[in-house]
C-alpha positions in Angstrom: 15.7 -13.6 15.4 12.6 -13.2 17.4 10.1 -10.6 16.9 9.9 -7.7 19.3 6.7 -5.8 19.9 8.1 -3.0 21.8 11.6 -1.5 22.3 13.4 -3.4 25.2 14.5 0.0 26.8 15.0 3.6 26.0 12.6 6.3 25.0 9.4 5.4 23.1 9.0 7.1 19.9 6.4 9.7 19.5 4.6 8.0 16.7 3.8 5.1 19.1 2.4 7.3 21.9 -1.1 6.8 21.3 -3.3 7.4 18.2 -3.8 11.0 16.7 -6.5 11.1 14.1 -5.2 14.0 12.3 -1.9 12.5 12.1 -3.3 9.3 10.7 -5.3 11.2 8.0 -2.1 13.2 7.2 0.0 9.8 6.8 -2.7 8.2 4.7 -2.6 11.4 2.4 1.2 11.1 2.2 0.6 7.4 1.1 -2.0 7.9 -1.4 -0.6 11.1 -2.9 2.2 9.3 -5.0 -0.2 6.8 -6.6 -2.6 9.9 -7.6 0.5 11.9 -9.0 1.8 8.9 -11.0 -1.4 8.0 -12.4 -2.0 11.7 -13.4 0.8 11.5 -15.6 -0.7 8.6 -17.6 -3.9 10.5 -18.0 -2.1 13.5 -19.3 0.4 11.8 -21.7 -1.4 8.6 -22.7 -2.5 8.6 -26.4 -4.2 5.7 -28.1 -1.4 5.0 -30.5 0.1 1.4 -30.5 3.8 1.1 -29.5 6.4 -1.7 -30.7 4.6 -5.0 -29.5 1.2 -3.4 -29.5 0.8 -3.7 -33.3 1.2 -7.3 -33.5 0.4 -8.6 -29.8 -2.7 -6.2 -29.7 -4.0 -5.2 -33.0 -2.8 -8.5 -34.8 -4.6 -10.7 -32.2 -7.8 -8.6 -32.3 -7.8 -9.0 -36.1 -7.6 -12.8 -35.8 -10.1 -12.8 -32.8 -12.5 -10.9 -35.1 -12.0 -13.4 -37.9 -13.2 -16.3 -35.9 -16.6 -17.5 -36.9 -17.7 -19.2 -33.7 -17.6 -18.6 -30.0 -15.8 -21.7 -29.4 -13.0 -20.7 -31.9 -12.6 -17.3 -30.1 -12.1 -19.0 -26.7 -9.8 -21.5 -28.2 -7.7 -18.5 -29.7 -7.7 -16.7 -26.3 -6.2 -19.6 -24.6 -3.7 -20.8 -27.2 -2.6 -17.9 -29.4 1.1 -17.4 -28.9 3.4 -14.2 -29.2 7.0 -14.8 -29.1 7.5 -17.1 -26.1 4.6 -16.1 -24.3 0.8 -17.1 -24.3 -0.6 -14.2 -22.6 -4.2 -15.6 -22.1 -5.0 -13.0 -19.5 -4.1 -10.1 -21.8 -6.3 -11.8 -24.6 -9.2 -12.0 -22.0 -8.9 -8.1 -21.4 -8.6 -7.6 -25.1 -11.6 -9.8 -25.8 -13.6 -7.9 -23.0 -12.7 -4.5 -24.6 -13.8 -5.6 -28.1 -17.1 -7.0 -26.4 -17.8 -3.8 -24.6 -16.7 -1.1 -27.2 -16.8 -3.2 -30.5 -13.1 -2.2 -31.1 -9.7 -1.7 -29.6 -9.4 1.0 -27.0 -5.7 1.3 -26.2 -6.4 4.0 -23.6 -8.6 1.5 -21.8 -6.1 -1.1 -21.8 -3.2 1.2 -20.7 -5.5 2.3 -17.7 -6.4 -1.2 -16.8 -2.9 -2.4 -16.7 -1.9 0.5 -14.4 -4.8 -0.1 -12.1 -3.2 -3.4 -10.9 -0.7 -1.2 -9.0 -3.4 -0.4 -6.4 -3.9 -4.1 -5.2 -0.1 -4.5 -5.0 0.1 -1.6 -2.9 -2.8 -2.7 -0.6 -0.9 -6.3 -0.2 2.3 -4.6 0.6 0.6 -2.5 3.2 -0.7 -5.7 4.6 2.6 -7.6 4.5 5.5 -5.3 5.1 5.1 -4.9 8.9 3.3 -6.9 11.7 -0.4 -6.0 12.3 0.3 -6.0 15.9 2.4 -2.8 15.4 0.4 0.4 16.3 -1.4 1.7 13.2 0.2 5.0 13.3 3.5 3.5 13.3 2.8 1.1 10.3 1.4 4.1 8.3 4.5 6.2 9.1 6.9 3.3 8.1 4.9 2.7 4.8 5.4 6.2 3.4 8.8 5.3 1.9 7.2 2.0 0.5 4.5 4.1 -1.2 7.1 6.4 -2.7 9.1 3.5 -4.0 6.1 1.5 -5.4 4.6 4.6 -7.2 8.0 6.1 -8.5 7.3 5.8 -12.3 10.7 4.3 -13.2 8.4 1.9 -14.8 7.1 4.5 -17.2 7.7 2.4 -20.2 5.1 0.0 -19.4 2.6 2.8 -18.5 1.6 3.7 -22.1 2.7 0.4 -23.7 -0.3 -2.0 -23.5 1.4 -5.3 -24.4 3.8 -4.6 -21.5 1.3 -3.2 -19.2 -1.0 -6.1 -19.4 2.0 -8.6 -18.7 4.0 -7.3 -15.9 1.7 -5.7 -13.4 -1.1 -8.3 -13.6 1.4 -11.0 -13.3 2.9 -9.2 -10.2 -0.5 -8.8 -8.8 -1.4 -12.4 -9.1 1.8 -13.6 -7.8 1.7 -11.3 -4.6 -1.9 -12.2 -4.1 -1.0 -16.0 -4.2 1.6 -15.3 -1.7 -0.5 -13.1 0.5 -3.1 -15.9 0.8 -0.7 -18.8 1.0 2.3 -17.6 3.1 1.8 -16.3 6.7 2.8 -12.6 7.3 4.8 -11.0 9.7 4.3 -12.1 13.3 2.4 -15.2 12.3 5.1 -17.9 11.4 4.0 -21.4 11.0 0.3 -20.4 10.5 -1.3 -22.7 7.9 -3.7 -21.4 5.3 -7.3 -22.2 5.5 -9.4 -23.8 2.9 -10.7 -20.4 1.5 -7.2 -19.1 1.4 -5.9 -22.3 -0.4 -8.5 -21.9 -2.9 -7.9 -18.1 -3.5 -4.0 -18.7 -3.7 -4.8 -21.6 -6.2 -6.9 -19.3 -8.4 -4.5 -16.6 -8.1 -1.7 -19.0 -9.2 -3.7 -20.0 -12.4 -4.3 -16.5 -13.3 -0.6 -15.8 -12.8 0.6 -18.5 -15.3 -2.2 -17.5 -17.8 -0.5 -13.9 -17.7 3.1 -14.6 -17.7 5.4 -18.0 -17.9 7.5 -16.5 -15.3 4.8 -17.2 -12.8 5.9 -20.9 -12.9 9.0 -19.7 -10.8 6.4 -19.0 -8.0 5.7 -22.8 -7.5 8.7 -23.9 -5.5 8.5 -20.7 -3.3 4.9 -21.2 -2.5 5.4 -24.9 -1.9 8.1 -24.2 0.7 6.9 -21.1 2.4 3.2 -21.8 2.2 2.5 -25.5 2.0 5.6 -26.8 4.1 5.7 -23.7 6.3 9.4 -23.3 5.6 10.1 -26.6 7.4 11.5 -29.7 5.5 9.6 -32.1 7.8 6.3 -30.9 8.8 4.6 -31.9 12.0 3.0 -35.3 11.8 -0.4 -34.0 12.7 -0.2 -31.3 9.8 1.4 -33.9 7.3 -2.0 -34.8 5.8 -3.0 -31.3 5.4 0.2 -30.3 3.9 -0.3 -33.1 1.3 -3.7 -32.0 0.4 -2.6 -28.4 0.0 0.5 -29.5 -2.0 -1.8 -31.3 -4.5 -4.1 -28.2 -4.6 -1.1 -25.9 -5.3 0.5 -28.3 -8.0 -2.8 -28.7 -9.6 -3.2 -24.9 -9.9 0.2 -24.6 -11.9 -0.8 -27.7 -13.9 -3.9 -26.0 -15.0 -2.0 -22.8 -16.0 0.5 -24.8 -18.1 -2.5 -26.3 -20.3 -2.4 -23.5 -22.8 1.5 -24.3 -23.6 0.7 -27.9 -24.4 -1.3 -26.8 -27.4 0.9 -25.9 -30.4 3.6 -24.3 -28.6 6.6 -23.0 -30.7 9.8 -22.8 -29.2 11.1 -19.3 -29.5 14.7 -19.0 -30.4 16.3 -15.5 -30.7 19.6 -17.1 -32.1 21.8 -15.0 -29.7 24.2 -17.2 -27.6 25.7 -15.7 -24.5 27.8 -16.8 -21.7 26.4 -17.7 -18.2 28.4 -15.0 -16.6 26.9 -12.5 -19.0 23.5 -13.9 -18.1 24.2 -13.4 -14.4 25.5 -10.0 -14.8 22.4 -9.0 -17.0 20.2 -10.5 -14.1 22.0 -8.1 -11.7 21.5 -5.3 -13.9 17.7 -6.1 -14.0 17.7 -6.3 -10.2 19.1 -2.8 -9.9 17.2 -1.3 -12.8 15.4 1.2 -10.6 18.5 3.2 -11.3 19.1 4.8 -14.7 22.8 3.8 -15.2 24.3 0.2 -15.6 27.0 0.9 -13.0 24.7 2.2 -10.5 22.2 -0.7 -11.1 24.9 -3.2 -10.7 26.1 -1.5 -7.4 22.3 -1.6 -6.2 22.1 -5.2 -7.0 25.4 -6.1 -5.1 24.0 -4.1 -2.1 20.6 -6.1 -2.4 22.7 -9.4 -2.4 24.5 -8.4 0.7 21.1 -7.4 2.4 19.8 -10.8 1.4 22.8 -12.7 2.9 22.3 -10.8 6.1 18.5 -11.7 6.0 19.5 -15.5 5.7 21.8 -15.3 8.4 19.2 -13.7 10.8 16.5 -15.9 9.6 14.2 -13.3 8.2 12.2 -15.9 6.9 10.9 -16.8 10.5 9.9 -13.1 11.1 8.2 -12.3 8.0 8.0 -15.4 5.4 5.7 -13.5 3.1 8.1 -10.6 2.3 11.0 -13.1 2.2 9.2 -15.4 -0.3 8.4 -12.2 -2.4 12.1 -11.4 -2.5 13.0 -14.9 -3.6 10.4 -14.7 -6.4 11.6 -11.4 -7.6 15.3 -12.6 -7.5 14.4 -15.8 -9.4 12.5 -13.7 -11.8 15.6 -11.3 -12.6 17.6 -14.5 -13.1 15.1 -15.8 -15.6 15.1 -12.4 -17.5 19.0 -12.6 -17.8 18.7 -16.1 -19.2 16.2 -15.7 -21.8 16.7 -12.1 -23.1 18.6 -11.8 -26.2 20.2 -8.3 -25.8 24.0 -8.5 -25.9 24.5 -5.0 -24.4 24.1 -4.8 -20.6 22.3 -1.5 -21.0 19.4 -3.3 -21.9 19.1 -4.9 -18.6 17.9 -1.5 -17.2 15.0 -1.2 -19.5 12.1 0.6 -17.7 9.8 -2.1 -17.9 11.9 -4.4 -15.9 12.4 -1.9 -13.0 9.1 -2.8 -11.2 10.9 -5.9 -10.1 13.8 -3.9 -8.8 11.4 -1.6 -6.8 9.8 -4.7 -5.1 13.2 -6.0 -4.2 14.0 -2.7 -2.7 10.8 -2.7 -0.8 11.8 -6.1 0.6 15.1 -4.8 1.8 13.5 -1.7 3.5 11.1 -4.1 5.3 13.9 -6.3 6.5 16.0 -3.2 7.5 13.1 -1.9 9.5 12.7 -5.2 11.5 16.5 -5.2 12.2 16.6 -1.6 13.5 13.6 -2.2 15.9 15.4 -5.3 16.9 18.8 -4.0 17.6 18.1 -0.4 18.6 16.5 0.7 21.8 17.2 4.3 21.2 14.3 6.0 19.6 16.5 8.6 18.2 18.4 6.2 16.2 15.1 4.6 14.8 13.9 8.1 13.8 17.2 8.8 12.2 17.1 5.8 10.0 13.5 6.5 9.1 14.3 10.0 8.2 17.0 9.0 6.0 14.7 6.4 4.2 12.1 9.1 3.7 14.4 11.6 2.4 16.0 9.2 0.0 12.7 7.9 -1.3 11.2 11.3 -1.6 14.2 12.6 -3.5 14.2 9.6 -5.9 10.4 10.2 -6.6 10.6 13.8 -7.3 13.8 13.2 -9.5 12.2 10.5 -11.4 8.9 12.4 -11.7 10.6 15.4 -13.4 12.4 13.1 -15.8 9.7 10.8 -16.6 7.3 13.8 -17.5 9.8 14.7 -20.3 10.3 11.1 -21.4 6.4 10.4 -21.7 6.0 13.6 -23.6 9.0 12.8 -25.8 7.6 9.3 -26.5 4.3 10.3 -27.1 5.6 12.5 -30.1 7.7 9.6 -31.3 4.8 7.1 -31.0 2.8 9.3 -33.2 5.6 9.7 -35.9 6.1 5.9 -36.0 2.4 5.4 -36.6 2.5 7.9 -39.4 5.5 6.2 -41.0 3.6 2.9 -40.9 0.6 4.3 -42.5 2.6 5.7 -45.4 4.2 2.3 -45.7 7.7 3.3 -46.7 10.2 1.0 -48.2 13.2 0.0 -46.3 15.6 -2.5 -45.2 17.8 -3.6 -42.6 17.5 -5.9 -39.4 14.0 -4.5 -38.5 12.4 -4.5 -41.9 10.4 -7.7 -41.1 9.2 -6.1 -37.9 8.2 -2.8 -39.7 6.3 -5.0 -42.1 4.5 -6.9 -39.6 3.4 -3.7 -37.9 2.1 -1.9 -41.1 0.1 -5.0 -41.8 -1.4 -5.1 -38.5 -2.2 -1.5 -38.4 -3.7 -1.4 -42.0 -5.9 -4.6 -41.3 -7.0 -3.1 -38.1 -8.0 0.2 -39.4 -9.6 -1.5 -42.6 -11.8 -3.8 -40.4 -12.9 -0.9 -38.1 -11.6 -2.5 -35.0 -9.2 0.4 -34.3 -9.6 4.2 -34.8 -6.5 6.7 -35.2 -6.7 9.5 -32.3 -7.2 12.9 -33.6 -3.5 13.9 -33.0 -2.5 11.3 -35.8 -5.3 12.0 -38.1 -4.4 15.8 -38.1 -0.9 15.1 -39.2 -1.8 12.3 -41.6 -1.9 14.6 -44.7 1.7 15.7 -44.3 3.8 14.1 -46.9 7.3 12.3 -46.8 8.8 9.7 -44.4 9.4 11.1 -40.9 12.8 10.5 -39.5 12.2 9.9 -35.7 15.3 11.4 -33.8 15.7 10.1 -30.2 16.8 13.0 -27.8 20.3 12.9 -26.3 19.3 12.5 -22.8 17.8 9.1 -23.7 20.9 7.5 -24.7 24.7 7.9 -24.7 27.5 7.0 -26.9 25.1 5.0 -29.3 23.5 2.9 -26.7 20.0 1.6 -26.9 17.9 4.4 -25.2 16.2 3.3 -21.9 12.7 2.5 -22.5 12.6 2.9 -26.3 12.4 -0.6 -27.7 12.4 -0.5 -31.7 14.1 2.3 -33.6 12.6 3.7 -36.6 14.7 3.3 -39.8 
C-alpha cells in the first residue's frame, strides 16, 4: 500500500485548507487537557502509604540498601537485588536517588516520577502516529483521540502504586524511545538510523532491560525493523552497516542481561496452566482497557482482525515504527499470559496491564487513519470516521474518569487501613500469612530505621484500637471475583 499525501479526488477537508493559529492553539489545548486532568487525580488522591509490593520491593530494598557499609556494596545491590522474577535495577536507581536527596523514602515522589514517564510516551507517539509531511493542523486534529486514549486512567492501579509505576511506564518509555530512534517513521520506509540514533537506541535498550525483563522481547523486533529495515536480505551496499548496527543492538541487550547473571533465583509460582488458558489470558491483557472479561476478549479479537488486515495491506511499509510497537505490545501480552500465575481470567484485566492495551488500540487507530486516507476520496467520510473516533474516545475518557475518581478514593482509604493493620501486627493464618508477615517486618524496620515516615492521615488513626476489617466495595468485584486493581486482600 503506497502512501498518499493528498486525496486523489473529492472535496479537501477544512482542516487541510491552510493553517489557523487559533484553531491550532485550541487543538493543542485539547491534546494537553487529558494529561493535566489525569495527573490532577494523582495529586488529589495520592497518599504516601505503601501498597502490596511496595512494602517489600520499596521499603524492604531501602532497608537493605541503608545497611550496606560501602558505596561499592550499595551499587552492587542496586544492580543485583531481585524481587520475585524481576531485577528492577532502574527502580532501585530511582529509590537510591530519592534516599540520597531526601534521606528517606518519599512514596509521593516515586509515584509522581513514575507517572511523569507518560509525557515522553505521548510526545513520541505524536512524532510517530502520522507522517510529518501531513499538515500540522491535520496531525493535531487526528492526534486528539490518541491523547484521550493514552491519558485515560484505566491504568489507575499503577498511579499510586510505586512498585508498579516504576516498572511499567518507564519500561514502555525506554522501549518506545528505542523504536523511535531505531525504526523509521511513517513516510520514511527503508531509512537507516545514523550513528547518534543507533547509540541512543542502544542506551534506551539497556535502560529498558534494566527496568523490566519483558524488554528483551524488543530485541528481535528492533533487529528486524530497525537494523535490517524489514528486509531479509539488505542491499549489499548497506550489509556492512547492518552488521555493525546488529552488533551494537545485540551488545546493548547483552549489557542489560548482566544483572540476571549474578545470583538469579528462578521464580516458580507453582501454578500449572494449559497453553490455551495462557493464550486466552494474554487476549484478556490485550483488551484490558475495558473493565469486563467478555468485553476485553471481544476487543482483543477485534485487534487481531485489524492486525491481520494490516499484515495484508503491508502496513509495515507505511509506518514501520507503529507496526513494530504493535508487535512488541502483542508479544508482551503473550509473555504476561505465559508467566502470570492467576487461574481466574478476571486477573487478566488488572488495571496495571491496561496501558499495553491502550497502546495497541492507538496502533490500530493509526492504521485505520492511514487506511481511510488511502481508500476514501470523500472528505465527508473521513470526517465521519474521525467524529466517531472522537466521540468514542471522549466518552471512554469521561466514563473512566468518573469511575477512577471513586476507585482512587476508595483504595486510598483501604491503603490506610491496611497500613494500620500492619502496624498493630495482628495474628492471622491463611494463604497470605507469609505475605502479611513480610509486609509488617518491612514496615516496622523502615519506621525504626527512620527511612520512612507515616503520613498524617495514618498517624491520626493510629491510636484506634482493634484490627480493622477492610471491605471492598461491591462495584469493584462481582460474584466473589478478584476486584480489578486490588492485588492483596486483607485477612
